[in-house]
N, C-alpha and C positions, 0 to 999 in steps of 0.2 A: 504493500500500501504507499510505503514512503516513496518507491521511485517513482509512482505514478504522480506522488503532488510535487516532488522535484521535478518532472518532466513539465509538469504544469506554472509552476514557478518558473522556471527557466522560460516558459513562454511568452508568460506573464512580462518578464523583465524583456525579453527582445522586442514583444511588442509595443513595451511602454519607450522604451531607448529610440524605435523606429518611430513612433510618432511624436518624440521630444524633437528629432531632427525635420520633421516638415515643415511647411513654409506659415500654415494656417495654424492663429493661436488658438481654436478650439481644439485642433487638434495636439497642440501641447499640454492643454489642460487635461485629455483624456489619455495622455501619456503618463502626467503625474499621478493621476489616480490609478492606472495600472500600477504604475512603479508603488505607491504605496499599499495596494493589497498584494502584489506580489513582496513585498517587504513583510507584512503581517502572517504569510502562507510559509515564508522561510523561518519565522522566529518560531511559530507553531511546529513544524517540522521538525526543527531543531532540537525542541521540548522534548519529541518522542511521541509516538501517536501509538498508544495505548489505552486499553479501558481498565480504568483501575478505581479505587474508592478515593473519596474525597479527603483532601490530608487533613483529617482530624485527630487531635490526639487524645486519646480515651483517659479519663479521670485516673489518676494515680501513674500515667506512665510520662516519660519525657521526650519520646518522640512518637511521630505516629507509627503503625503497625507497617508493615513490608508491602508492598503492591500499591502503594499511594501515588495518585497523581501530584505532578509538579505544579505549584501554583504562581510560578517565576516568570514563566511563558505566557501564562493567563493575563498575569497582571501587564507586562510588556506588552502586549497585542492592546489590551484595554487602552492602555498609554497613546500605542501609536495612532490606533484608531482616531483618538481625540485630535491628536496633533496632526493627523493626515486631514481630519475636516477643517481645522484650521488653517492650513496652508492652501486647502482648495478653495475654501470661503475667500483667503486674501487674493488668492490668483484669480478668483472669478470677479472680485472686484476690480484688481486691477485691469482685468480684460474689458469691462465694461465702460473704463473710463475711456481707455486709450481707443477703443472702438467708437464714443461719442465724439472725441477728439478728430482723429483721423478719417472714421467713416470706413475703414476697412478691416480684415484681420488678417491681412495678407504680411508678413514678418517684413519682406523685401519694400513692399510699398512704404509701412511704416519708418523702416529704416530711410528710406529718400525724402521723409518731409522733414528730417533735422534740420533746424536753422540754425 
């Protein structure tokens, strides 16, 4: 199962980088979304894919029982999702301002309007 998700992560990274190199600003934003989702899946896969019990410590014990799920990758993914939404929202706000000022989303035409 992990090798399938690894292929999906590689495909998402490839598609994200491809879209980042396009001329359209909308495609750049979609590329950023794909890269953030690929990073989330990479962290999730690196944490290990297994169905385990919750990492709860029983009363009187000092460590959780064997076979528990590692909560650190889950916490990192939640943080990455929030940060990714913030970056995408900021990028969309910049895109809206640039589109209103220039009137196009082509990056080459935006570059030629510098004065």
